[in-house]
C-alpha positions as CSV (number, residue, x, y, z in Angstrom):
1,M,-6.0,25.2,3.0
2,E,-8.5,25.3,5.7
3,I,-8.6,22.4,8.3
4,D,-11.4,22.1,10.8
5,E,-13.4,19.3,12.5
6,F,-17.2,18.9,13.5
7,Y,-19.0,16.2,15.5
8,V,-22.3,14.4,14.5
9,N,-24.6,12.7,16.6
10,A,-24.7,9.2,15.2
11,G,-25.5,6.0,16.7
12,D,-27.6,2.9,16.4
13,K,-31.3,4.0,16.2
14,G,-33.5,2.7,18.9
15,I,-30.9,2.0,21.6
16,K,-31.7,3.9,24.7
17,K,-28.8,4.5,27.2
18,E,-29.4,4.2,30.9
19,N,-28.6,7.9,31.7
20,S,-30.0,9.6,28.5
21,R,-30.5,13.2,29.1
22,K,-33.8,15.1,28.8
23,R,-35.0,16.4,25.4
24,G,-33.3,19.8,24.5
25,L,-30.3,19.3,26.3
26,K,-27.2,18.6,24.2
27,R,-23.9,17.2,25.1
28,K,-21.3,19.9,24.9
29,G,-17.6,19.6,24.0
30,R,-15.8,17.3,21.8
31,G,-17.0,13.9,20.7
32,T,-15.4,10.6,20.3
33,Y,-16.7,7.5,18.3
34,K,-17.2,5.8,21.7
35,S,-19.5,8.6,22.9
36,E,-21.5,8.3,19.6
37,R,-20.3,11.8,18.4
38,P,-17.6,10.7,15.8
39,P,-15.4,13.5,14.7
40,I,-15.3,14.5,11.1
41,I,-12.1,16.3,9.8
42,T,-12.6,18.6,6.7
43,L,-9.8,19.8,4.6
44,Y,-10.8,22.7,2.3
45,N,-8.6,23.4,-0.5
46,R,-8.9,27.1,-1.3
47,T,-7.3,26.9,-5.0
48,D,-9.6,24.2,-6.4
49,K,-12.3,24.7,-3.8
50,R,-12.5,20.9,-3.1
51,V,-13.2,19.3,0.2
52,L,-11.6,16.1,1.6
53,T,-13.3,14.7,4.6
54,S,-12.5,11.8,6.9
55,V,-14.6,10.2,9.8
56,E,-12.4,9.3,12.8
57,T,-12.7,7.2,15.8
58,N,-10.9,9.9,17.8
59,L,-8.7,13.0,17.0
60,S,-5.0,13.2,17.2
61,K,-2.2,15.4,15.9
62,T,-0.6,12.3,13.9
63,K,-4.1,11.8,11.9
64,I,-3.9,15.5,11.1
65,W,-0.4,15.2,9.9
66,K,-1.2,12.0,7.8
67,M,-4.1,13.9,6.0
68,I,-1.7,16.9,5.3
69,S,0.8,14.5,3.7
70,E,-1.9,13.0,1.5
71,V,-2.5,16.5,-0.1
72,N,-0.8,16.8,-3.6
73,S,0.8,20.3,-3.2
74,D,3.6,21.6,-1.2
75,D,4.1,25.1,0.5
76,L,0.7,25.2,1.9
77,I,-0.7,28.0,3.9
78,V,-2.9,26.1,6.4
79,N,-5.7,28.0,8.5
80,T,-7.1,26.6,11.5
81,D,-8.7,27.4,14.7
82,E,-6.6,27.2,18.0
83,Y,-7.6,23.5,18.9
84,T,-4.5,21.6,20.3
85,I,-4.3,19.2,17.6
86,Y,-3.2,21.8,15.2
87,E,-0.4,23.0,17.1
88,N,3.1,23.0,15.4
89,L,1.7,22.3,12.0
90,E,4.3,24.7,10.7
91,S,6.9,22.1,11.3
92,H,5.2,19.8,8.8
93,P,7.3,19.3,5.5
94,K,4.4,20.4,3.3
95,V,3.2,23.4,5.4
96,F,4.9,26.9,4.7
97,K,2.6,28.7,7.1
98,H,0.2,28.0,9.6
99,L,-2.4,30.8,10.5
100,T,-5.0,30.5,13.3
101,V,-8.1,32.1,14.3
102,N,-9.4,32.2,18.0
103,H,-13.0,31.2,18.3
104,A,-12.9,31.4,22.0
105,S,-12.4,35.1,21.9
106,K,-15.0,35.5,19.1
107,E,-12.5,35.9,16.3
108,Y,-13.8,34.3,13.2
109,S,-11.6,35.9,10.7
110,N,-8.2,37.6,10.8
111,G,-7.3,38.9,7.4
112,I,-7.0,35.9,5.2
113,S,-6.8,33.6,8.1
114,H,-10.4,32.1,8.6
115,V,-11.9,28.6,8.4
116,N,-15.3,29.9,7.1
117,N,-15.3,27.5,4.0
118,C,-15.1,24.6,6.1
119,E,-18.0,26.0,8.6
120,C,-20.0,26.6,5.5
121,F,-19.5,23.0,4.4
122,H,-20.4,21.8,7.9
123,S,-23.6,23.9,7.9
124,I,-24.4,22.1,4.4
125,I,-23.6,18.5,5.2
126,K,-25.2,18.5,8.7
127,P,-28.8,18.9,7.6
128,H,-28.0,16.2,4.8
129,L,-27.1,13.7,7.6
130,R,-29.9,14.7,9.8
131,K,-32.4,13.9,7.3
132,H,-31.3,10.1,7.3
133,R,-32.5,9.9,11.1
134,G,-30.1,7.9,12.9
135,I,-27.0,6.9,10.7
136,S,-25.3,4.0,12.3
137,R,-21.6,5.0,13.1
138,R,-20.3,2.1,11.1
139,N,-21.9,3.3,8.0
140,L,-21.4,7.2,8.7
141,H,-18.2,7.3,6.4
142,L,-20.1,6.1,3.6
143,Y,-22.7,8.9,3.8
144,V,-20.0,11.5,4.4
145,S,-17.8,10.4,1.6
146,F,-20.8,10.4,-1.0
147,Y,-21.9,13.9,0.0
148,T,-18.4,15.1,-0.3
149,F,-18.3,13.5,-3.9
150,I,-21.4,15.3,-4.6
151,Y,-20.1,18.6,-3.3
152,N,-16.7,18.4,-5.2
153,Y,-18.5,17.7,-8.5
154,K,-21.5,19.9,-8.1
155,S,-23.7,19.9,-11.2
156,N,-21.9,17.0,-13.1
157,W,-21.6,14.4,-10.1
158,F,-24.0,12.0,-11.6
159,S,-22.3,11.7,-14.8
160,K,-18.9,11.4,-13.1
161,L,-20.3,8.6,-10.9
162,L,-21.5,6.9,-13.8
163,S,-18.2,7.0,-15.6
164,L,-16.5,5.7,-12.6
165,I,-19.0,2.9,-12.3
166,L,-18.9,1.8,-16.0
167,C,-15.1,2.2,-16.6
168,N,-14.6,0.1,-13.3
169,D,-14.1,-3.6,-14.5
170,T,-15.0,-5.1,-10.9
């Protein structure tokens, strides 16, 4: 299993901040929900090639532990980068082994340890979100969840969606 995070420039369209930066400059570093760069955590299961995503207001170790607890399998080999929220994952009851890569020293793969599948998913979902031009932070989780559904079910996502809608009595 791979775990990685990315940040999306979201916010209410048309609202200009007082100290907005000039065009072409981007804010560096990690984002938060308040700074209009909500973090999105991605869990990629290497065995069934499915993705689990979660839009968060802020990142913490407890949220990562909670997401790992929701995974159905035990004895997980978890691959992450060296971000501090991933420290001590090997003490989680479901984690058998925790492998890391150090992006700061330009290490992107170390044998079987990599988060390249998560990075690939991020490179696909970012243009999908960008084409909607200004998604509100309050609705971002809906866009991300829908795209994750499409990604997980690939070519038969529409028939799966119809069966979920038609079988639902509410």
